[in-house]
N, C-alpha and C positions, 0 to 999 in steps of 0.2 A: 745673171740680171734678175734682180727681184721681181717676183710677180704681184701685180695690183690687182686687188678683188674690189668689186663694186660695194660700196656700203649697203647693209641690210636695208629691206625696205620696212617703212614704219607701217603698223597696222592703223587702218581707218580709226577715227574717234569712237564710232558706234560699236567696234569690236572691243576697244578697250574697256568700254561701260560695260559690255557683256560680260567680260572675264572678271572684272571687279565684282560684279553682282554674284557670278558663279562661285567666286572664292568666298564672298561673305556667307553665301547659303551653306557652303560645305563647312564652314566654321562653326555656324550655328548648328547645323545638324550633328556635328561631331560631339557639341557640348551637351546637346539633348540626350544623345545616346550615351555619352559618359556619365550623366546624372541619372539616366535610368537604370544604368548597370549598378550605381552605387546605391541607389534605393532599393534594388532588388537584393544586393549583398546584406545591407543593413536592416531591412525590415522582413523579407522573406525567408532568408536563410537561418536567422537566429530564432524566428517563430517556429519553423519546421523542426528544427533541434530540440527545442525546449518542449514540444507539444506531443511529439510521437515517441513512445516507447514499445520496445520489443514485448510481445506477449506469447504465450505458450498455452496450448489447450492440453489439460491433464484430464486423464480418463480414470475416474474412480467408480467401481462397480458399473452401473449403467448409465452413470452420468459424466457430463463433459463440463468442465469450468475453464475459462479462460482467465490466467493469471499473468501478471506482470513477471518477466523472466527474473528480474532482481529480487523477487520475494522468494525465489526458491532456495532452498537449503543446498540441495544437490542439484547438478545439472548433468545428464537428463535426470528427471525426478524417478523416483523408485516406483513404477506403475505396474510393474509384474504381479505384486501382491496387493494392489489396489490401495496404496498407501503413498499420500503425498505430504511432505512437510514443508510448510512455510513459515519464513520469519518476516514479520510485518512491523513497520515503523508504527509505534502508537499514535503519532501525531497524525497519521493518515487514516486512522480509524475512528477518532472522536470527533469528527465534523466540527473542527474550529474551536472545540472547548480546550481547556487547560490540558497541556501534554507535555511530557518531557521530549525534546527533539532527538535524544539518542536512545530513548526507551524502545525496546522491541517486545512484540507479543509473538510467541510460539504456537502454530496451529499444525496439529497433526490429523490429517483427514484419511478416515478408512471407510470401507463399507460396513454397514452395521452387522453386528453378528447376532442380533436378536436376541441379546441378554437383556436384563433388566434396565428399563427406562432410567437414564440418569437423573430425571427429575424426581423419580420416585426413591432414589438410594438414601437420600438424607433420612426419610421417614423410616424406611424398611430395614435399612443397613445400620447407618450411622448413629441413629438416635439411641440405641441401647448402649452406646460406648462413650456417649457425652456426659460430661459433668452437669450438675444443676446450674452452675455459675453461669448466666448470661449477661453480656452487656452490650449496649449500644455501640455500634462501630460506624464507620465512613459510609457514604451511598446508601444510607437506609439499612445497612446489613446488622445482623445480630452475630456476636462474637462468642462462641461457646468452646471451650477447650475439651479435648478428650481425656477421659481417665487414665490415671496411670495404671500400667497392667493390661491395657486394651491393645488391641492390635495396631492402633493408630496413636499410641502414647507419643508425646513430643510434638504433637499437631493441635490446631485449632482449626474449628469449621466457621467460616464466614458464611451465613445464608440469609435469604430473603424470609421474613417471618411470614406465616408461623413455620412452616415445614421446609423451606427452601426450595419449593418447585421452580421458581424462575430463576434461581441462582445459587449455588452453593460451592465455595472453594475451599480446599484443604490447604493450610500453610503451616510450615514448620514454626515452632514457637521461637526456639533459639536462634540467635543471629551468627553468622560467620564473619569476623572482621574483613572488611574489603569486598564481600560478594553480597548482591542482592538477596533479598528473601523471596523466593519464587513460590507462587501458590498455583495450584492446580485444580481445574474443573473439566467436566465433560458435558457435552451437549449431543442431543441427537437431532438432526435437521434433514427433513425429507430423505430418510434412509442412509443418511451418513452420521458416523460416529466421529465426533470431533474432541480431541484432546486439546486444551487450551492451558497455556502457562502465561502467566501475568505477574509483575512484581507486586508483592503486598502494598507497596506505597501506592500503588495505581488501581487499587480496588475500587475507589470511589467512582471510577469511570466503567464499572462493569455494565452498565446499560448500554452506552454507546458502542462499547467493544462487542457485545453479544449482539446488537442490532446490526452492526456492520457484518459480522460473521454470519447472520442469517441472510442477509442481502446478498452477500458473495456466493452462498450456496442456492438459493432460491432463483436468482438471475442467471447463475453460470457465466456472469460476466465481471471479472475483476476490474476492468477499465471503467465500469459505471459506478462501481464500489469506491474506486479512488477518487474519481471525478467529483462525487457528491461530498467526499471529505474534504474538497478543496474550495467548496463553493460557500 
C-alpha cells in the first residue's frame, strides 16, 4: 500500500518577505565585491607593476650607489676591483629633450687613481698634439683634429672653449659602415673616475648627460635620477 505524506507547510507571508530581502541583499553584496575586485585588478596591479623596478646597491671605493638592475652590464657587477659598468638609455638621461629611443650611453665607474684631473688633460696633454684647424660644432663644442703622426692621429677632439675644462671627448674621424662612431670622455666626480662613451651624433646632448651622471654619483640614488628624467 502506498504511503501518503502530508503536504509541506507553507511559510507565513512575513518570512517569505524576509527571505526575498536577504536574497536581494546577498546579490547586491556579491555585485559590489565583484566590482571592487575588478577595480583592484585594473587599477592597483598595473600601477604597481609599472612603477616598481628592482634596484641594486653597488659599492665603489667608499661610495654606495643605488642603480636599476637593468642598467648593469654584468649581474652581479664587478665590485671586487671597485669597477662597475652601466649601460643607460640615452632617453632616460636627457630629461625629456631630443633623444634616440634606442641609443645607449656606457658608463664605467672606478675609484679615482689620483692621476691628472680629466678637466686638465685637454690643456696639459692633448693641446700639443692638436692641429690648428678649429671649427664650431654641435652643442657649443669646438672640433679640432689631432695631427698626423701624433699618438692620437685618426681622432678629433670635441671640447668646450677655450680649454675643454667642462667637457672634452675624443672621437675617431673615420666611420665604419653599419657601426656608430663612439666618442670617449672622462669625468671625475666626488672621488670617482668615470669613463663615458656616447655616439658622436649625440654630442649635442653632452650637457644633460653630464648633469645626469653628476646627479647619479652625488645623490647615490639612480631611482631619483631616472625619475627626474621622466618628469
